[in-house]
VOBA-1610 file (N, C-alpha, C; in pm, whole numbers, padded with zeros to 5 digits, always signed):
BEGIN
Unk+00085-00120+00000Unk+00000+00000+00000Unk+00089+00124+00000Unk+00062+00216-00090Unk+00145+00335-00102Unk+00124+00428+00017Unk+00223+00515+00039Unk+00215+00609+00150Unk+00098+00705+00136Unk+00069+00748+00013Unk-00042+00841-00009Unk-00175+00777+00027Unk-00191+00648-00012Unk-00315+00577+00019Unk-00333+00562+00169Unk-00223+00535+00240Unk-00231+00523+00386Unk-00276+00654+00449Unk-00222+00764+00399Unk-00261+00896+00452Unk-00409+00922+00428Unk-00455+00887+00308Unk-00597+00907+00275Unk-00686+00824+00368Unk-00646+00699+00394Unk-00725+00613+00481Unk-00729+00667+00624Unk-00615+00717+00673Unk-00610+00773+00808Unk-00698+00896+00819Unk-00690+00983+00719Unk-00774+01104+00720Unk-00921+01067+00716Unk-00956+00969+00633Unk-01095+00924+00624Unk-01144+00869+00757Unk-01058+00792+00825Unk-01094+00737+00955Unk-01117+00847+01057Unk-01029+00948+01057Unk-01044+01059+01151Unk-01173+01136+01127Unk-01205+01157+01000Unk-01329+01228+00967Unk-01450+01151+01018Unk-01449+01019+01002Unk-01560+00937+01050Unk-01572+00942+01201Unk-01457+00939+01270Unk-01459+00945+01417Unk-01519+01077+01463Unk-01476+01188+01401Unk-01529+01320+01437Unk-01678+01328+01409Unk-01722+01272+01297Unk-01864+01275+01261Unk-01947+01198+01363Unk-01898+01080+01402Unk-01971+00999+01501Unk-01976+01071+01635Unk-01864+01133+01674Unk-01861+01209+01800Unk-01961+01323+01797Unk-01965+01395+01685Unk-02060+01506+01674Unk-02204+01459+01681Unk-02235+01347+01614Unk-02371+01294+01617Unk-02408+01251+01758Unk-02315+01183+01826Unk-02341+01141+01964Unk-02368+01262+02053Unk-02289+01366+02035Unk-02305+01486+02118Unk-02442+01549+02098Unk-02487+01556+01973Unk-02619+01613+01945Unk-02729+01531+02010Unk-02718+01398+01999Unk-02823+01312+02053Unk-02824+01315+02204Unk-02705+01308+02264Unk-02697+01294+02410Unk-02709+01427+02483Unk-02641+01531+02433Unk-02635+01658+02503Unk-02716+01768+02436Unk-02727+01764+02306Unk-02789+01873+02233Unk-02687+01982+02207Unk-02700+02052+02095Unk-02610+02162+02067Unk-02483+02118+01995Unk-02404+02213+01957Unk-02283+02187+01881Unk-02167+02149+01972Unk-02096+02039+01942Unk-01981+02002+02025Unk-01869+02104+02016Unk-01851+02168+01899Unk-01748+02270+01886Unk-01784+02393+01968Unk-01914+02426+01967Unk-01958+02539+02049Unk-01938+02511+02197Unk-01964+02387+02237Unk-01944+02349+02377Unk-01797+02356+02414Unk-01709+02311+02322Unk-01566+02318+02347Unk-01521+02463+02362Unk-01575+02551+02277Unk-01542+02693+02285Unk-01582+02751+02421Unk-01704+02715+02467Unk-01751+02768+02595Unk-01662+02722+02709Unk-01618+02595+02702Unk-01533+02543+02809Unk-01396+02610+02809Unk-01341+02634+02690Unk-01208+02693+02680Unk-01207+02842+02711Unk-01312+02912+02664Unk-01315+03058+02677Unk-01402+03106+02792Unk-01471+03013+02858Unk-01555+03053+02970Unk-01677+03130+02927Unk-01725+03106+02805Unk-01842+03178+02754Unk-01967+03102+02794Unk-02045+03158+02886Unk-02167+03092+02933Unk-02292+03157+02877Unk-02275+03246+02779Unk-02390+03321+02729Unk-02485+03237+02647Unk-02442+03115+02606Unk-02527+03033+02521Unk-02568+02904+02588Unk-02568+02901+02721Unk-02602+02779+02792Unk-02749+02743+02778Unk-02830+02833+02725Unk-02973+02809+02718Unk-03008+02696+02622Unk-02915+02652+02536Unk-02949+02548+02440Unk-02986+02418+02510Unk-02943+02401+02634Unk-02978+02281+02708Unk-03101+02300+02796Unk-03147+02421+02811Unk-03254+02451+02906Unk-03367+02525+02837Unk-03479+02459+02811Unk-03590+02525+02742Unk-03654+02637+02823Unk-03624+02642+02954Unk-03682+02746+03039Unk-03585+02860+03067Unk-03470+02858+03004Unk-03365+02954+03036Unk-03411+03099+03020Unk-03466+03132+02904Unk-03506+03270+02877Unk-03616+03316+02972Unk-03715+03231+02993Unk-03825+03268+03083Unk-03774+03282+03227Unk-03686+03193+03267Unk-03628+03203+03401Unk-03554+03335+03419Unk-03479+03374+03316Unk-03405+03500+03324Unk-03500+03618+03340Unk-03609+03618+03263Unk-03705+03729+03269Unk-03775+03734+03406Unk-03820+03620+03455Unk-03889+03616+03584Unk-03794+03650+03698Unk-03670+03605+03685Unk-03571+03635+03787Unk-03540+03785+03793Unk-03533+03848+03676Unk-03510+03993+03673Unk-03625+04068+03739Unk-03748+04024+03711Unk-03864+04086+03775Unk-03853+04076+03927Unk-03816+03957+03973Unk-03804+03936+04118Unk-03694+04024+04177Unk-03582+04034+04106Unk-03471+04116+04155Unk-03508+04264+04159Unk-03600+04305+04071Unk-03643+04445+04068Unk-03753+04474+04170Unk-03787+04372+04249Unk-03887+04392+04353Unk-04029+04370+04309Unk-04048+04317+04187Unk-04183+04291+04138Unk-04229+04154+04187Unk-04263+04149+04314Unk-04302+04022+04376Unk-04445+03987+04336Unk-04464+03866+04287Unk-04595+03818+04244Unk-04647+03721+04350Unk-04743+03766+04429Unk-04794+03683+04539Unk-04880+03567+04491Unk-04909+03564+04361Unk-04990+03455+04306Unk-04906+03359+04222Unk-04775+03380+04219Unk-04688+03293+04139Unk-04665+03161+04212Unk-04695+03052+04144Unk-04674+02918+04198Unk-04599+02836+04094Unk-04484+02783+04131Unk-04407+02697+04041Unk-04452+02553+04059Unk-04482+02487+03948Unk-04513+02344+03948Unk-04389+02271+03896Unk-04320+02203+03986Unk-04195+02135+03951Unk-04221+01986+03933Unk-04179+01933+03819Unk-04201+01791+03795Unk-04136+01745+03667Unk-04199+01645+03605Unk-04143+01587+03483Unk-04245+01596+03370Unk-04260+01489+03293Unk-04340+01496+03171Unk-04489+01518+03198Unk-04542+01462+03305Unk-04684+01485+03336Unk-04707+01632+03364Unk-04616+01693+03439Unk-04628+01836+03466Unk-04610+01917+03338Unk-04515+01878+03256Unk-04486+01952+03133Unk-04609+01959+03042Unk-04688+01854+03038Unk-04805+01849+02949Unk-04933+01900+03015Unk-04922+01950+03135Unk-05038+01996+03213Unk-05071+02140+03173Unk-05193+02164+03130Unk-05238+02299+03094Unk-05275+02374+03223Unk-05174+02426+03289Unk-05194+02485+03422Unk-05280+02611+03418Unk-05265+02690+03314Unk-05344+02814+03307Unk-05493+02784+03292Unk-05524+02674+03229Unk-05664+02634+03214Unk-05723+02591+03348Unk-05648+02513+03424Unk-05702+02455+03547Unk-05682+02544+03670Unk-05593+02641+03660Unk-05566+02728+03776Unk-05574+02875+03734Unk-05691+02922+03691Unk-05703+03059+03641Unk-05687+03166+03748Unk-05702+03128+03874Unk-05695+03227+03982Unk-05552+03264+04020Unk-05456+03184+03977Unk-05317+03208+04017Unk-05231+03228+03892Unk-05102+03249+03913Unk-05008+03265+03802Unk-04912+03146+03804Unk-04953+03034+03747Unk-04870+02913+03752Unk-04750+02922+03659Unk-04638+02869+03705Unk-04517+02861+03624Unk-04486+02712+03606Unk-04494+02665+03483Unk-04475+02523+03455Unk-04327+02491+03441Unk-04279+02409+03532Unk-04141+02362+03525Unk-04140+02210+03522Unk-04200+02158+03415Unk-04193+02014+03390Unk-04058+01984+03327Unk-03957+01982+03409Unk-03819+01973+03362Unk-03786+01833+03314Unk-03837+01734+03384Unk-03801+01597+03351Unk-03679+01552+03429Unk-03651+01425+03422Unk-03536+01371+03494Unk-03576+01315+03629Unk-03479+01254+03695Unk-03501+01193+03825Unk-03493+01298+03935Unk-03533+01260+04054Unk-03539+01353+04167Unk-03406+01424+04193Unk-03292+01355+04194Unk-03166+01426+04216Unk-03139+01533+04111Unk-03182+01507+03987Unk-03165+01606+03880Unk-03250+01729+03906Unk-03373+01709+03953Unk-03460+01823+03986Unk-03398+01906+04098Unk-03334+01839+04192Unk-03272+01911+04303Unk-03159+02002+04253Unk-03079+01954+04159Unk-02969+02035+04108Unk-03019+02156+04029Unk-03143+02150+03981Unk-03199+02260+03902Unk-03298+02344+03982Unk-03302+02320+04112Unk-03404+02383+04196Unk-03381+02534+04210Unk-03257+02574+04218Unk-03228+02716+04239Unk-03275+02802+04122Unk-03232+02767+04000Unk-03264+02853+03885Unk-03408+02839+03839Unk-03472+02724+03866Unk-03608+02703+03819Unk-03715+02731+03923Unk-03674+02749+04048Unk-03772+02777+04154Unk-03729+02898+04236Unk-03622+02886+04309Unk-03585+02989+04406Unk-03558+03124+04340Unk-03492+03123+04225Unk-03459+03250+04159Unk-03582+03324+04111Unk-03693+03253+04096Unk-03817+03315+04047Unk-03899+03376+04161Unk-03860+03347+04284Unk-03925+03399+04405Unk-04078+03382+04401Unk-04123+03258+04385Unk-04267+03235+04384Unk-04324+03238+04525Unk-04454+03242+04533Unk-04519+03232+04665Unk-04510+03088+04715Unk-04524+02993+04622Unk-04522+02852+04660Unk-04464+02768+04547Unk-04423+02646+04581Unk-04377+02551+04480Unk-04443+02417+04507Unk-04500+02358+04402Unk-04560+02225+04410Unk-04456+02126+04360Unk-04407+02040+04448Unk-04298+01947+04415Unk-04356+01809+04389Unk-04351+01767+04265Unk-04411+01640+04226Unk-04309+01550+04157Unk-04281+01435+04215Unk-04196+01335+04152Unk-04284+01240+04071Unk-04222+01170+03977Unk-04300+01079+03893Unk-04252+00935+03912Unk-04329+00843+03857Unk-04302+00701+03879Unk-04174+00654+03813Unk-04118+00732+03719Unk-03993+00692+03655Unk-03878+00687+03755Unk-03895+00754+03869Unk-03793+00749+03974Unk-03780+00611+04035Unk-03882+00531+04021Unk-03882+00400+04084Unk-03812+00299+03994Unk-03690+00266+04031Unk-03609+00173+03953Unk-03513+00102+04047Unk-03468-00017+04012Unk-03382-00094+04103Unk-03254-00021+04143Unk-03203+00065+04055Unk-03076+00132+04082Unk-03089+00254+04171Unk-03212+00293+04205Unk-03232+00414+04286Unk-03323+00384+04405Unk-03268+00374+04524Unk-03350+00347+04643Unk-03450+00459+04668Unk-03560+00426+04730Unk-03662+00525+04764Unk-03602+00634+04853Unk-03503+00598+04931Unk-03440+00694+05022Unk-03381+00814+04946Unk-03338+00792+04823Unk-03282+00901+04742Unk-03389+01007+04717Unk-03511+00964+04688Unk-03622+01057+04666Unk-03656+01132+04795Unk-03656+01059+04904Unk-03687+01121+05033Unk-03587+01230+05067Unk-03459+01201+05047Unk-03355+01299+05078Unk-03365+01421+04986Unk-03393+01396+04857Unk-03404+01506+04761Unk-03522+01596+04797Unk-03634+01535+04833Unk-03752+01614+04868Unk-03728+01694+04996Unk-03666+01632+05094Unk-03638+01702+05219Unk-03548+01822+05195Unk-03449+01807+05108Unk-03360+01919+05077Unk-03436+02032+05007Unk-03525+01997+04915Unk-03605+02099+04846Unk-03695+02174+04944Unk-03751+02102+05038Unk-03836+02165+05140Unk-03753+02262+05224Unk-03635+02218+05266Unk-03549+02305+05346Unk-03509+02431+05268Unk-03474+02414+05141Unk-03436+02528+05058Unk-03553+02624+05040Unk-03672+02569+05022Unk-03791+02653+05007Unk-03817+02734+05132Unk-03815+02668+05245Unk-03840+02737+05372Unk-03736+02846+05397Unk-03612+02818+05363Unk-03505+02915+05386Unk-03518+03037+05296Unk-03594+03023+05186Unk-03611+03133+05091Unk-03754+03187+05089Unk-03828+03162+05195Unk-03964+03214+05211Unk-04057+03172+05097Unk-04040+03049+05052Unk-04128+02989+04952Unk-04204+02876+05019Unk-04335+02873+05003Unk-04415+02767+05065Unk-04397+02637+04987Unk-04342+02532+05050Unk-04329+02404+04980Unk-04459+02324+04992Unk-04504+02272+04880Unk-04621+02184+04877Unk-04575+02050+04821Unk-04575+01948+04904Unk-04527+01817+04860Unk-04644+01736+04804Unk-04613+01629+04734Unk-04716+01550+04667Unk-04685+01401+04675Unk-04790+01322+04675Unk-04770+01179+04655Unk-04745+01154+04506Unk-04685+01041+04476Unk-04654+01005+04337Unk-04775+00938+04274Unk-04809+00982+04154Unk-04917+00917+04079Unk-04871+00775+04044Unk-04950+00674+04077Unk-04904+00536+04054Unk-04894+00503+03906Unk-04821+00397+03878Unk-04811+00347+03741Unk-04929+00253+03713Unk-04962+00240+03586Unk-05063+00143+03547Unk-05008+00001+03557Unk-05095-00095+03552Unk-05053-00234+03571Unk-04945-00278+03473Unk-04950-00239+03343Unk-04843-00282+03251Unk-04705-00229+03287Unk-04699-00119+03364Unk-04569-00061+03401Unk-04538-00081+03549Unk-04604-00178+03610Unk-04594-00195+03755Unk-04468-00268+03800Unk-04398-00332+03705Unk-04278-00408+03743Unk-04167-00383+03642Unk-04043-00390+03693Unk-03924-00394+03608Unk-03850-00521+03647Unk-03874-00627+03574Unk-03820-00757+03613Unk-03881-00801+03745Unk-03795-00827+03843Unk-03842-00867+03976Unk-03871-00748+04066Unk-03842-00629+04017Unk-03859-00507+04098Unk-04001-00454+04084Unk-04065-00426+04198Unk-04202-00376+04198Unk-04204-00224+04204Unk-04240-00162+04093Unk-04253-00017+04088Unk-04365+00029+04181Unk-04475-00042+04179Unk-04592-00003+04258Unk-04562-00009+04408Unk-04490-00113+04452Unk-04457-00123+04594Unk-04368-00007+04638Unk-04274+00033+04551Unk-04186+00145+04585Unk-04264+00276+04590Unk-04360+00291+04500Unk-04445+00411+04503Unk-04526+00415+04632Unk-04580+00301+04670Unk-04655+00294+04796Unk-04565+00332+04914Unk-04443+00283+04913Unk-04349+00313+05021Unk-04322+00463+05030Unk-04297+00524+04914Unk-04271+00669+04915Unk-04394+00746+04958Unk-04510+00709+04906Unk-04632+00783+04938Unk-04668+00773+05086Unk-04647+00656+05143Unk-04671+00641+05286Unk-04575+00730+05365Unk-04450+00733+05320Unk-04351+00816+05389Unk-04384+00965+05376Unk-04419+01011+05255Unk-04440+01155+05235Unk-04563+01205+05309Unk-04663+01119+05327Unk-04779+01159+05407Unk-04738+01182+05552Unk-04657+01091+05605Unk-04609+01108+05741Unk-04515+01226+05754Unk-04431+01247+05653Unk-04336+01358+05652Unk-04411+01491+05654Unk-04513+01503+05571Unk-04591+01628+05566Unk-04660+01655+05698Unk-04712+01550+05759Unk-04779+01565+05887Unk-04681+01606+05996Unk-04565+01542+05997Unk-04464+01571+06099Unk-04410+01714+06087Unk-04389+01759+05962Unk-04330+01891+05938Unk-04435+02001+05923Unk-04563+01964+05930Unk-04672+02060+05908Unk-04660+02128+05772Unk-04636+02046+05670Unk-04620+02093+05533Unk-04746+02056+05454Unk-04798+02146+05373Unk-04915+02110+05292Unk-04881+02001+05191Unk-04977+01915+05166Unk-04956+01803+05074Unk-05076+01789+04982Unk-05048+01753+04857Unk-05153+01718+04761Unk-05143+01568+04737Unk-05248+01496+04769Unk-05245+01350+04760Unk-05302+01305+04626Unk-05219+01314+04522Unk-05261+01272+04389Unk-05296+01124+04385Unk-05216+01044+04455Unk-05236+00899+04451Unk-05374+00861+04503Unk-05412+00918+04617Unk-05542+00886+04675Unk-05656+00927+04583Unk-05634+01032+04505Unk-05740+01083+04418Unk-05758+00999+04292Unk-05651+00932+04246Unk-05658+00871+04113Unk-05638+00720+04110Unk-05575+00661+04211Unk-05543+00518+04204Unk-05668+00432+04222Unk-05661+00309+04168Unk-05772+00216+04186Unk-05755+00139+04317Unk-05841+00042+04341Unk-05839-00030+04468Unk-05711-00110+04490Unk-05639-00139+04381Unk-05515-00216+04392Unk-05390-00129+04385Unk-05409+00002+04385Unk-05295+00093+04384Unk-05236+00120+04248Unk-05310+00089+04141Unk-05262+00114+04005Unk-05327+00240+03947Unk-05264+00294+03844Unk-05325+00402+03767Unk-05428+00340+03673Unk-05556+00374+03687Unk-05659+00314+03602Unk-05638+00347+03454Unk-05669+00250+03369Unk-05649+00268+03226Unk-05731+00386+03173Unk-05847+00412+03231Unk-05933+00520+03181Unk-05874+00658+03203Unk-05770+00668+03286Unk-05706+00797+03313Unk-05567+00808+03249Unk-05528+00707+03173Unk-05389+00701+03125Unk-05381+00677+02975Unk-05275+00731+02914Unk-05248+00705+02773Unk-05162+00580+02754Unk-05071+00555+02850Unk-04971+00450+02828Unk-04926+00383+02958Unk-05010+00386+03059Unk-04980+00326+03190Unk-04887+00413+03275Unk-04844+00528+03223Unk-04759+00621+03299Unk-04811+00764+03288Unk-04836+00809+03165Unk-04879+00947+03141Unk-05031+00958+03143Unk-05079+01077+03176Unk-05222+01098+03192Unk-05289+01143+03062Unk-05415+01104+03047Unk-05497+01159+02941Unk-05578+01277+02998Unk-05669+01330+02919Unk-05744+01447+02963Unk-05823+01419+03091Unk-05884+01301+03098Unk-05961+01266+03218Unk-05871+01258+03341Unk-05749+01211+03321Unk-05654+01204+03432Unk-05614+01341+03482Unk-05594+01434+03389Unk-05560+01570+03429Unk-05675+01637+03504Unk-05797+01603+03467Unk-05912+01656+03540Unk-05908+01612+03686Unk-05873+01485+03707Unk-05869+01429+03842Unk-05763+01499+03927Unk-05640+01509+03876Unk-05535+01567+03960Unk-05554+01718+03976Unk-05613+01783+03877Unk-05640+01927+03890Unk-05744+01952+03998Unk-05846+01868+04002Unk-05949+01882+04105Unk-05893+01853+04244Unk-05790+01769+04250Unk-05727+01741+04379Unk-05637+01857+04423Unk-05572+01921+04326Unk-05473+02024+04359Unk-05534+02163+04377Unk-05630+02198+04295Unk-05678+02336+04290Unk-05730+02388+04424Unk-05825+02321+04489Unk-05875+02376+04616Unk-05768+02383+04724Unk-05675+02288+04720Unk-05568+02287+04820Unk-05477+02408+04801Unk-05439+02435+04678Unk-05349+02547+04650Unk-05417+02680+04680Unk-05543+02693+04640Unk-05615+02818+04666Unk-05627+02843+04816Unk-05651+02737+04891Unk-05662+02752+05037Unk-05529+02797+05097Unk-05420+02740+05048Unk-05288+02775+05099Unk-05257+02923+05072Unk-05300+02971+04955Unk-05273+03110+04917Unk-05377+03207+04973Unk-05479+03153+05039Unk-05582+03239+05096Unk-05677+03296+04993Unk-05702+03217+04886Unk-05791+03261+04779Unk-05922+03184+04787Unk-06032+03254+04773Unk-06162+03188+04772Unk-06188+03130+04633Unk-06210+02999+04625Unk-06241+02936+04498Unk-06388+02946+04467Unk-06426+02887+04353Unk-06568+02889+04314Unk-06652+02806+04411
//
């Protein structure tokens, strides 16, 4: 093999490696890998919003709060995909809801708590974990510790924490191999009810409002055994609305 051909093959291999790396970066992280490298080398954080769909809104709300424009009706709803798809303005017209259906597991929500909740200086925050947290690799204790830390941070920043039970999974999603998702949800929900009572923290019991007699999410309220359909959102909204209005001192219908 000639030297020129070897050089061509090496260059071709390098191009393929770079292309695969770039594709992986887009799929896994989002955004340009070269742009990310530039930010790391030059310390340019002005474009970090590409990873955070709430970045611009958070900046605007945070500026309002810093300017003293306190909104006594602002309530942040922190959660994952169920929260993200919740039409909060429709179901909570009396307040100013801020949807932070960020997604991810409980520890991830904790790391994003400052910029997505505290910096916005809401009157209250509704902290809702989802059933995806229940997996063999993550003990229920991890959720308990994350929630307790969020409650402490809220109290320290004059934000009313409102904790929630986890909406159960439907029967098709009730197990991961030998691991019982439903049993772990029951364990967390039993704990959070006692935690709220002990700490005198308001709680919204979504599970009690929507689960069937066996502790599953009924098919009539679900699209896929995990996410809610319109009827499911009606149920949890009816459970949350009077509780939140009472906490804020607002007379409902």
